[in-house]
C-alpha positions as CSV (number, residue, x, y, z in Angstrom):
1,M,-46.8,39.7,34.2
2,P,-49.6,41.2,36.5
3,L,-48.8,42.5,40.0
4,T,-51.1,40.4,42.0
5,G,-50.8,38.0,44.5
6,N,-51.5,35.1,42.5
7,V,-48.8,32.7,41.0
8,M,-48.9,30.8,37.8
9,V,-48.0,27.3,37.9
10,A,-48.1,24.7,35.4
11,R,-51.5,22.8,35.8
12,D,-50.2,19.6,34.2
13,A,-47.2,19.6,36.6
14,I,-49.4,20.1,39.9
15,L,-52.0,17.5,38.5
16,D,-49.2,15.1,37.8
17,L,-47.8,15.6,41.4
18,I,-51.4,14.9,42.8
19,D,-51.7,12.0,40.6
20,Q,-48.3,10.5,42.0
21,L,-49.6,10.8,45.5
22,R,-53.0,9.3,44.6
23,V,-51.1,6.2,43.2
24,A,-48.2,6.1,45.7
25,I,-50.3,6.1,49.0
26,P,-53.1,3.7,48.3
27,E,-50.5,1.0,47.1
28,E,-48.7,1.4,50.5
29,V,-52.2,1.1,52.3
30,R,-53.0,-2.0,50.3
31,A,-49.4,-3.4,51.2
32,A,-50.4,-2.8,54.9
33,K,-53.6,-4.7,54.4
34,R,-52.0,-7.3,52.7
35,I,-49.5,-7.9,55.4
36,N,-52.4,-7.4,58.0
37,S,-54.4,-10.2,56.1
38,E,-51.0,-12.4,56.1
39,G,-50.7,-12.0,60.0
40,E,-54.6,-13.3,60.3
41,R,-53.7,-16.0,57.9
42,I,-50.7,-17.2,59.9
43,L,-52.9,-16.7,63.2
44,E,-55.4,-18.9,61.7
45,K,-52.9,-21.6,60.6
46,A,-51.5,-21.6,64.3
47,Q,-55.0,-22.0,65.6
48,E,-55.8,-25.0,63.2
49,E,-52.2,-26.6,64.1
50,A,-53.2,-26.1,67.8
51,S,-56.6,-27.9,67.0
52,R,-54.8,-30.6,65.3
53,I,-52.3,-31.0,68.3
54,L,-55.4,-31.0,70.7
55,S,-57.1,-33.6,68.8
56,R,-53.9,-35.6,68.7
57,A,-53.5,-35.4,72.3
58,Q,-56.9,-36.4,73.0
59,E,-56.4,-39.3,71.0
60,Q,-53.2,-40.2,72.6
61,A,-55.0,-39.4,76.1
62,A,-57.8,-42.0,75.1
63,F,-55.2,-44.5,74.1
64,L,-53.5,-44.1,77.4
65,I,-56.5,-44.2,79.7
66,E,-57.4,-47.5,77.8
67,E,-54.3,-49.1,77.7
68,R,-52.5,-47.9,81.0
69,G,-55.1,-46.3,83.0
70,L,-53.0,-43.1,83.2
71,T,-55.6,-40.5,83.4
72,E,-53.4,-37.8,85.1
73,A,-50.6,-37.9,82.6
74,A,-52.9,-37.8,79.6
75,E,-54.6,-34.8,81.2
76,A,-51.2,-33.1,81.9
77,D,-49.9,-33.7,78.4
78,S,-53.2,-32.3,77.0
79,R,-52.8,-29.2,79.0
80,R,-49.4,-28.8,78.0
81,I,-50.0,-29.1,74.5
82,I,-52.8,-26.5,74.7
83,D,-50.6,-24.2,76.6
84,E,-47.8,-24.3,73.9
85,A,-50.2,-24.1,71.1
86,T,-51.8,-20.8,72.6
87,S,-48.5,-19.6,73.6
88,T,-47.3,-20.0,69.9
89,A,-50.4,-18.6,68.6
90,E,-50.0,-15.4,70.9
91,E,-46.3,-15.2,69.9
92,I,-47.2,-15.4,66.2
93,R,-49.8,-12.5,66.7
94,R,-47.7,-10.2,68.6
95,G,-45.1,-10.8,65.6
96,A,-47.6,-9.9,62.9
97,D,-48.9,-6.9,64.9
98,A,-45.4,-5.6,65.2
99,Y,-44.8,-5.8,61.5
100,A,-47.7,-4.3,60.5
101,G,-47.0,-1.4,62.9
102,Q,-43.6,-0.8,61.6
103,V,-45.0,-1.2,57.9
104,L,-47.4,1.7,58.9
105,H,-44.9,3.7,60.5
106,D,-42.7,3.4,57.4
107,L,-45.7,4.3,55.2
108,E,-46.3,7.4,57.3
109,S,-42.7,8.3,57.2
110,E,-42.8,8.1,53.3
111,A,-45.9,10.0,53.1
112,L,-44.3,12.8,55.2
113,K,-41.4,12.9,53.0
114,V,-43.7,13.2,49.8
115,L,-45.5,15.9,51.6
116,A,-42.4,17.9,52.5
117,G,-41.3,17.6,48.8
118,I,-44.5,19.1,47.8
119,R,-44.1,21.9,50.6
120,R,-40.7,22.6,49.3
121,G,-41.9,22.7,45.8
122,I,-44.6,25.1,46.6
123,D,-42.2,27.2,48.7
124,V,-40.0,27.5,45.7
125,L,-42.8,28.8,43.5
126,D,-43.8,31.2,46.1
127,E,-40.1,32.3,46.5
128,R,-40.1,32.9,42.8
129,H,-43.2,34.8,42.7
130,H,-43.1,36.9,46.0
131,G,-39.4,36.2,46.8
132,V,-40.3,35.3,50.5
133,R,-40.0,31.9,52.0
134,S,-42.8,30.5,54.1
135,A,-42.2,30.1,58.0
136,P,-41.4,26.6,59.1
137,G,-44.6,24.6,60.1
138,D,-46.8,26.7,57.7
139,R,-49.3,24.5,55.6
140,R,-50.7,27.1,53.5
141,V,-50.9,26.1,50.0
142,G,-50.2,29.4,48.2
143,L,-51.1,28.8,44.7
144,A,-53.9,31.3,43.9
145,D,-54.5,30.1,40.5
146,L,-55.6,26.4,41.7
147,G,-59.1,28.0,42.1
148,A,-58.6,29.6,45.8
149,E,-56.3,31.9,47.7
150,G,-55.3,29.0,50.3
151,P,-56.3,28.2,53.5
152,E,-54.9,30.5,56.4
153,R,-51.5,29.6,57.9
154,V,-52.0,27.1,60.5
155,P,-49.0,25.8,62.7
156,A,-48.4,22.0,62.3
157,E,-49.2,19.8,65.1
158,R,-46.6,17.5,66.7
159,D,-47.2,14.1,67.8
160,E,-45.7,12.3,70.9
161,D,-42.3,12.1,69.2
162,G,-42.3,15.7,68.5
163,D,-42.7,15.1,64.5
164,E,-45.2,16.5,62.6
165,G,-47.9,13.8,62.1
166,I,-49.6,12.9,58.9
167,R,-52.8,13.3,60.7
168,A,-52.0,17.1,61.2
169,L,-50.7,17.6,57.8
170,L,-53.7,16.0,56.0
171,R,-56.2,18.4,57.7
């Protein structure tokens, strides 16, 4: 074994880890997109229901006007139905947004766990080779035989909760 700053890593093992990330992350993104489109579909359905209710209310109002001359009551019913449909649509939209936000937050957490696992693996390899563990927050790759000496050490950024954000780790 030559005495250099390079670490030898099984290329297939690293490529396998990279392939696993490429498969896992896009699937989560597709799931988030499906959830978002499902929310939009629910919102469209609610809007169609609101239109149907409005149409029915207008028909009912016309009947009341013709039969009983109750113009004011028909207008009040129409406004109430429109308000209820609008409220329901808004409630569905908020629920869909909250659900999509939670899924994206969960996806970020899972991605951070995967990245932390990769970092631990790299640290183990570095420790085996150098006998030194990296400082917390260090994002240096440290595997010289991947074709580069690795980026310089950059402290990880923290998001508003004090956690390392995925955006900071992916820079």
